[in-house]
C-alpha positions as YAML, in Angstrom:
chain: A
units: angstrom
residues:
- id: 1
  name: UNK
  ca: [14.36, -32.12, -8.95]
- id: 2
  name: UNK
  ca: [15.70, -28.58, -8.77]
- id: 3
  name: UNK
  ca: [13.41, -25.55, -8.43]
- id: 4
  name: UNK
  ca: [13.99, -24.55, -12.07]
- id: 5
  name: UNK
  ca: [13.05, -28.03, -13.27]
- id: 6
  name: UNK
  ca: [9.91, -28.06, -11.17]
- id: 7
  name: UNK
  ca: [8.89, -24.65, -12.50]
- id: 8
  name: UNK
  ca: [9.42, -25.75, -16.12]
- id: 9
  name: UNK
  ca: [7.33, -28.85, -15.44]
- id: 10
  name: UNK
  ca: [4.45, -26.83, -13.89]
- id: 11
  name: UNK
  ca: [4.32, -23.85, -16.27]
- id: 12
  name: UNK
  ca: [2.25, -25.65, -18.93]
- id: 13
  name: UNK
  ca: [-0.48, -26.11, -16.31]
- id: 14
  name: UNK
  ca: [-1.02, -22.34, -16.16]
- id: 15
  name: UNK
  ca: [-3.33, -20.96, -18.88]
- id: 16
  name: UNK
  ca: [-0.97, -18.03, -19.56]
- id: 17
  name: UNK
  ca: [2.11, -20.27, -19.39]
- id: 18
  name: UNK
  ca: [3.58, -18.12, -16.59]
- id: 19
  name: UNK
  ca: [3.13, -17.51, -12.90]
- id: 20
  name: UNK
  ca: [1.58, -14.28, -11.68]
- id: 21
  name: UNK
  ca: [3.56, -11.26, -10.64]
- id: 22
  name: UNK
  ca: [3.00, -8.75, -7.85]
- id: 23
  name: UNK
  ca: [1.97, -6.29, -10.58]
- id: 24
  name: UNK
  ca: [-0.81, -8.67, -11.71]
- id: 25
  name: UNK
  ca: [-2.22, -8.66, -8.19]
- id: 26
  name: UNK
  ca: [-1.78, -4.89, -7.83]
- id: 27
  name: UNK
  ca: [-3.83, -4.25, -10.98]
- id: 28
  name: UNK
  ca: [-6.62, -6.44, -9.62]
- id: 29
  name: UNK
  ca: [-6.60, -4.59, -6.28]
- id: 30
  name: UNK
  ca: [-6.64, -1.25, -8.13]
- id: 31
  name: UNK
  ca: [-9.68, -2.40, -10.10]
- id: 32
  name: UNK
  ca: [-11.57, -3.47, -6.97]
- id: 33
  name: UNK
  ca: [-10.79, -0.28, -5.09]
- id: 34
  name: UNK
  ca: [-11.58, 1.95, -8.06]
- id: 35
  name: UNK
  ca: [-14.95, 3.09, -9.38]
- id: 36
  name: UNK
  ca: [-15.21, 0.12, -11.78]
- id: 37
  name: UNK
  ca: [-15.10, -2.30, -8.86]
- id: 38
  name: UNK
  ca: [-17.62, -0.41, -6.74]
- id: 39
  name: UNK
  ca: [-20.47, -2.82, -7.53]
- id: 40
  name: UNK
  ca: [-18.46, -5.96, -6.66]
- id: 41
  name: UNK
  ca: [-19.20, -7.30, -3.20]
- id: 42
  name: UNK
  ca: [-19.53, -10.58, -1.34]
- id: 43
  name: UNK
  ca: [-17.53, -12.60, -3.85]
- id: 44
  name: UNK
  ca: [-14.69, -15.09, -3.67]
- id: 45
  name: UNK
  ca: [-12.39, -14.05, -6.47]
- id: 46
  name: UNK
  ca: [-9.37, -16.08, -7.50]
- id: 47
  name: UNK
  ca: [-6.48, -13.98, -8.77]
- id: 48
  name: UNK
  ca: [-4.55, -16.85, -10.29]
- id: 49
  name: UNK
  ca: [-4.69, -16.48, -14.05]
- id: 50
  name: UNK
  ca: [-7.20, -19.32, -14.39]
- id: 51
  name: UNK
  ca: [-5.15, -21.97, -12.58]
- id: 52
  name: UNK
  ca: [-7.88, -22.79, -10.02]
- id: 53
  name: UNK
  ca: [-10.40, -23.73, -12.68]
- id: 54
  name: UNK
  ca: [-8.15, -26.32, -14.28]
...
């Protein structure tokens, strides 16, 4: 199987039907380092669009 075929086969497994981008991760980091994330501590957070919970 080629990489494109594998990707097309796996995409339906992702809740948003796409893989994450660097921008998705950057927004999460910005949240955690900003004032809205100040109360978050000692957590294991998965930045994977819900894939882990499937």
